[in-house]
C-alpha positions, 0 to 999 in steps of 0.5 A: 553655839552651845555644845553638849559633850558626852565623854566616857572616861575611866573612873580614876583619880585626877581624870576630872582635873585633867579634862577641866584643865584642858578646857581652861588652857584652851580658854573655854568656860564649862557652863555645866558638868555632871559626872556619874557611873556609866553602864560599864563597870569602872567607867564614868560618863561626863556631860559637859556643856560649853559655848563655842564655835565649831572649829575650836570645839573640834580641836578640844575634842581631838585633844581630849581623845589624846588623854589616856583615861578618855575612852569615847567622846560624842558631841551630841546633836541637840535635835537627836538628844534627850536632856534633863536637869535636876534642880532643888530650890528653896523659896520663902513661904510665909503666909500667902507666899506659901499658897503661891509657891504651892500653886507654882510647884503644881503647875511645874510638876515640882515635888515638895521635898521639904517644908518648914515654917518659913520655906518650901524646898522644891525638886524639879526635873526637866529642861533648862528652859523649864527650870528657868521659867520656874525660877522666874515665877518663884523670884518674887516670892524670895529664893533662898537657895538653888542647887542645879545639876546642869543638863545631862543628855543622851542620844536618841534611839540606838547607840 
């Protein structure tokens, strides 16, 4: 079962290392991790995506709470969550491939952020499923490079 954890932490050196180490010691692989400033000065929000059964996730969140720099943890319910991912993808775009890439970009509302003689770089924001579908269509054209944030998420409605 996939879990998305929203972790509010103090913005201090070593916090990320301690949190990642805790997951590693418990045998969890972090699928994605996004970190950025939060609405509160001096605090950052981590969005951590992991796969795991319910019981071990509870154990990990209890241990996360014990870390001194962790302020708040939420295991976000997918039904009550808005999530998005940012992806940059560089694709081959020589000859006919260029018009194919442009059509695919238009269908997915991807923005063209860089163009040269041989490649196009697209920026797409949306669900992980949208990013995967875009990649499936671009694959035959020749993907040169991909950079992804992994999902970030926020609960719906009032906090």
